[in-house]
Structure formats: C-alpha cells, structure tokens
Residue frames as a rotation matrix with the C-alpha (Angstrom) as fourth column:
MET 1
0.272 -0.848 -0.455 76.36
0.952 0.307 -0.003 46.12
0.143 -0.432 0.890 51.29
MET 2
-0.490 -0.500 0.714 76.96
0.459 -0.844 -0.276 49.84
0.741 0.192 0.644 50.67
SER 3
0.384 0.673 0.632 74.21
-0.281 -0.567 0.774 50.84
0.880 -0.475 -0.029 53.12
GLU 4
0.861 -0.152 -0.486 75.91
0.487 0.527 0.697 48.67
0.150 -0.836 0.528 55.77
VAL 5
-0.175 -0.982 0.071 79.28
0.946 -0.188 -0.264 50.32
0.273 0.021 0.962 55.07
LYS 6
-0.271 0.134 0.953 77.68
0.079 -0.984 0.160 53.76
0.959 0.119 0.256 55.20
SER 7
0.764 0.633 0.126 75.98
-0.112 -0.063 0.992 52.99
0.636 -0.772 0.022 58.51
ILE 8
0.597 -0.627 -0.501 79.18
0.802 0.473 0.365 51.64
0.008 -0.619 0.785 60.07
THR 9
-0.377 -0.777 0.505 81.17
0.772 -0.565 -0.292 54.62
0.512 0.279 0.813 58.80
GLU 10
0.086 0.502 0.861 78.67
-0.111 -0.854 0.509 57.14
0.990 -0.139 -0.018 60.15
ASN 11
0.950 0.276 -0.147 78.73
0.084 0.228 0.970 55.48
0.302 -0.934 0.193 63.57
ALA 12
0.299 -0.921 -0.250 82.52
0.952 0.305 0.016 55.22
0.062 -0.243 0.968 63.58
LEU 13
-0.322 -0.436 0.840 82.88
0.492 -0.835 -0.245 58.93
0.808 0.335 0.484 62.80
LYS 14
0.596 0.600 0.533 80.97
-0.208 -0.526 0.825 59.74
0.776 -0.602 -0.189 66.01
LEU 15
0.741 -0.379 -0.555 83.69
0.662 0.555 0.504 58.08
0.117 -0.741 0.661 68.09
SER 16
0.746 -0.571 -0.343 86.67
-0.237 -0.708 0.665 59.85
-0.623 -0.414 -0.664 69.65
ALA 17
0.504 -0.638 -0.582 89.88
-0.822 -0.148 -0.550 60.15
0.265 0.756 -0.599 67.67
PRO 18
-0.510 -0.748 0.424 91.67
-0.832 0.555 -0.022 57.46
-0.219 -0.364 -0.905 69.73
ALA 19
0.006 0.595 0.804 88.77
-0.170 0.793 -0.585 55.05
-0.985 -0.133 0.106 69.25
ARG 20
0.892 0.296 -0.343 88.74
-0.354 -0.016 -0.935 55.69
-0.282 0.955 0.091 65.49
ALA 21
0.080 -0.948 -0.307 92.51
-0.976 -0.012 -0.219 55.15
0.204 0.317 -0.926 65.37
CYS 22
-0.468 -0.199 0.861 92.08
-0.549 0.829 -0.106 51.82
-0.693 -0.523 -0.497 67.14
ILE 23
0.538 0.733 0.416 89.48
-0.037 0.513 -0.857 50.73
-0.842 0.446 0.304 64.59
VAL 24
0.741 -0.334 -0.583 91.75
-0.667 -0.263 -0.697 51.79
0.080 0.905 -0.418 61.74
GLU 25
-0.307 -0.927 0.214 94.61
-0.946 0.321 0.034 49.82
-0.100 -0.192 -0.976 63.23
ILE 26
-0.208 0.315 0.926 92.46
-0.232 0.904 -0.360 46.70
-0.950 -0.289 -0.115 63.56
LEU 27
0.815 0.579 -0.001 91.16
-0.108 0.151 -0.983 47.02
-0.569 0.801 0.185 59.99
LEU 28
0.471 -0.716 -0.515 94.63
-0.862 -0.251 -0.440 47.57
0.186 0.651 -0.736 58.56
GLU 29
-0.474 -0.641 0.603 96.00
-0.763 0.641 0.081 44.60
-0.439 -0.422 -0.793 60.44
SER 30
0.222 0.648 0.729 93.20
-0.096 0.758 -0.645 42.50
-0.970 0.073 0.231 58.98
LEU 31
0.952 0.113 -0.284 94.51
-0.276 -0.085 -0.958 43.35
-0.132 0.990 -0.049 55.49
ASP 32
0.086 -0.996 0.026 98.10
-0.965 -0.076 0.252 42.41
-0.249 -0.047 -0.967 56.34
PHE 33
0.906 0.303 -0.295 98.87
-0.396 0.853 -0.339 39.35
0.149 0.424 0.893 54.28
GLU 34
-0.046 -0.982 -0.184 102.49
-0.616 0.173 -0.768 39.00
0.786 0.078 -0.613 55.33
GLU 35
0.345 0.083 -0.935 103.34
0.476 0.843 0.250 36.15
0.809 -0.531 0.252 57.62
ASP 36
0.856 0.007 0.516 103.60
-0.401 -0.619 0.675 37.34
0.325 -0.785 -0.527 61.19
PHE 37
-0.143 -0.929 -0.341 106.95
-0.059 0.352 -0.934 37.05
0.988 -0.114 -0.105 62.88
LEU 38
0.492 0.308 -0.814 107.26
0.689 0.433 0.581 35.81
0.532 -0.847 0.001 66.42
ILE 39
-0.206 -0.541 0.815 107.99
-0.356 -0.735 -0.577 38.25
0.911 -0.410 -0.041 69.21
SER 40
-0.769 -0.146 -0.622 108.36
0.462 0.545 -0.699 37.50
0.441 -0.825 -0.352 72.87
ASP 41
0.294 0.905 -0.309 105.57
0.864 -0.114 0.491 38.18
0.409 -0.411 -0.815 75.34
GLN 42
-0.034 -0.386 -0.922 107.80
0.753 -0.616 0.230 40.81
-0.657 -0.686 0.312 76.97
TRP 43
-0.946 -0.324 0.004 108.14
0.235 -0.676 0.699 42.76
-0.223 0.662 0.715 73.70
ARG 44
-0.403 0.879 0.255 104.41
0.573 0.025 0.819 42.41
0.713 0.476 -0.514 72.97
ASN 45
0.361 0.514 -0.778 103.58
0.932 -0.227 0.283 43.77
-0.031 -0.827 -0.561 76.44
GLU 46
-0.436 -0.617 -0.656 106.01
0.539 -0.762 0.358 46.64
-0.721 -0.198 0.665 75.96
ILE 47
-0.906 0.146 0.398 104.43
0.321 -0.375 0.869 47.52
0.276 0.915 0.293 72.61
PHE 48
0.019 0.999 -0.027 100.92
0.725 0.005 0.689 47.49
0.688 -0.033 -0.725 74.05
GLN 49
0.202 -0.007 -0.979 102.02
0.887 -0.423 0.186 49.56
-0.416 -0.906 -0.080 77.07
ARG 50
-0.758 -0.559 -0.335 103.62
0.360 -0.787 0.500 52.20
-0.543 0.259 0.799 74.85
CYS 51
-0.701 0.583 0.410 100.58
0.377 -0.185 0.907 52.33
0.605 0.791 -0.090 72.56
ASP 52
0.278 0.818 -0.503 98.32
0.895 -0.030 0.446 52.78
0.350 -0.574 -0.740 75.58
GLU 53
-0.155 -0.425 -0.892 100.53
0.724 -0.663 0.190 55.59
-0.672 -0.616 0.411 76.90
ILE 54
-0.981 -0.171 0.096 100.25
0.185 -0.640 0.746 57.36
-0.066 0.749 0.659 73.53
ASP 55
-0.407 0.901 0.151 96.50
0.513 0.089 0.854 56.76
0.756 0.425 -0.498 73.20
ASN 56
0.396 0.580 -0.712 95.85
0.903 -0.107 0.415 58.03
0.165 -0.807 -0.567 76.74
GLY 57
0.630 -0.183 0.755 98.02
0.071 -0.954 -0.291 61.14
0.773 0.237 -0.588 76.29
ASN 58
0.947 -0.265 -0.180 100.43
0.210 0.091 0.973 60.12
-0.241 -0.960 0.142 79.07
VAL 59
-0.038 -0.997 0.069 103.53
0.726 0.020 0.687 60.81
-0.686 0.076 0.723 76.98
GLU 60
0.482 0.100 -0.871 104.63
-0.351 -0.888 -0.296 63.74
-0.803 0.448 -0.393 74.85
LEU 61
0.475 -0.297 0.828 105.33
0.778 0.582 -0.237 62.82
-0.411 0.757 0.508 71.25
ILE 62
0.294 -0.448 -0.844 108.01
-0.344 -0.874 0.344 64.80
-0.892 0.189 -0.411 69.44
ALA 63
0.907 -0.001 -0.420 109.14
-0.417 0.127 -0.900 64.81
0.054 0.992 0.114 65.84
GLY 64
0.770 -0.635 0.059 112.09
0.632 0.773 0.062 62.58
-0.085 -0.010 0.996 64.97
GLU 65
0.212 -0.702 0.680 114.15
0.457 -0.544 -0.703 65.58
0.864 0.460 0.206 63.85
VAL 66
0.485 0.035 0.874 113.63
-0.613 -0.699 0.368 67.23
0.623 -0.715 -0.318 67.24
ALA 67
0.967 -0.111 0.232 114.62
-0.097 0.677 0.729 64.08
-0.238 -0.727 0.644 69.08
MET 68
0.536 -0.813 0.229 117.78
0.815 0.426 -0.394 63.68
0.223 0.397 0.890 67.01
THR 69
0.207 -0.435 0.876 118.73
0.004 -0.896 -0.445 67.34
0.978 0.096 -0.184 67.54
ARG 70
0.715 0.111 0.690 118.31
-0.657 -0.230 0.718 66.95
0.239 -0.967 -0.091 71.31
LEU 71
0.909 -0.396 0.132 120.41
0.319 0.863 0.392 63.78
-0.269 -0.314 0.910 71.32
ARG 72
0.340 -0.812 0.475 123.18
0.698 -0.121 -0.706 65.42
0.630 0.571 0.526 69.28
GLU 73
0.302 -0.189 0.934 123.23
-0.387 -0.920 -0.061 68.43
0.871 -0.343 -0.352 71.59
LYS 74
0.839 0.099 0.536 123.39
-0.543 0.214 0.812 66.18
-0.035 -0.972 0.233 74.63
TYR 75
0.758 -0.466 0.456 125.97
0.218 0.841 0.496 63.64
-0.614 -0.276 0.739 73.44
LEU 76
0.483 -0.615 0.623 128.10
0.835 0.109 -0.540 65.30
0.264 0.781 0.566 70.77
C-alpha cells in the first residue's frame, strides 16, 4: 500500500498548483462525515463558477482586512 501511495504522491506533485488543489479538495471532501445540507442548483452553479474564476486566475483575490478597509472607506 505504501508504494502505491508514494507513486500517486510523486505523480500528483508533478501537476500544476491548481490541479493539486483540486485533488486536495476532492480528497478532503471524501473525508467529510457530516451530513450534507441541501443547496439550490443556482447556488451550486454560483459556487462552481466562482471557484473556476479563482482557479483560472480571472479574479483578483484580496485579504479580508483589505476588503473591509476598502468598504469602510467607501461607505462610512
């Protein structure tokens, strides 16, 4: 079993960062023992669209503190 894990790990480490992140997400979800809650198809599509935008580098991510500072400056 350990040789299989080592082989899979070595191959996974050759992948791009987004591909490795996708694998990590899938593996972590497989360990989630909590009962899933229902979400609408619209929300599910929105989630997938936003994840794709992040993975493809189509959006600029900023720290939460920066976002809150910008919002305060704009609205307060």
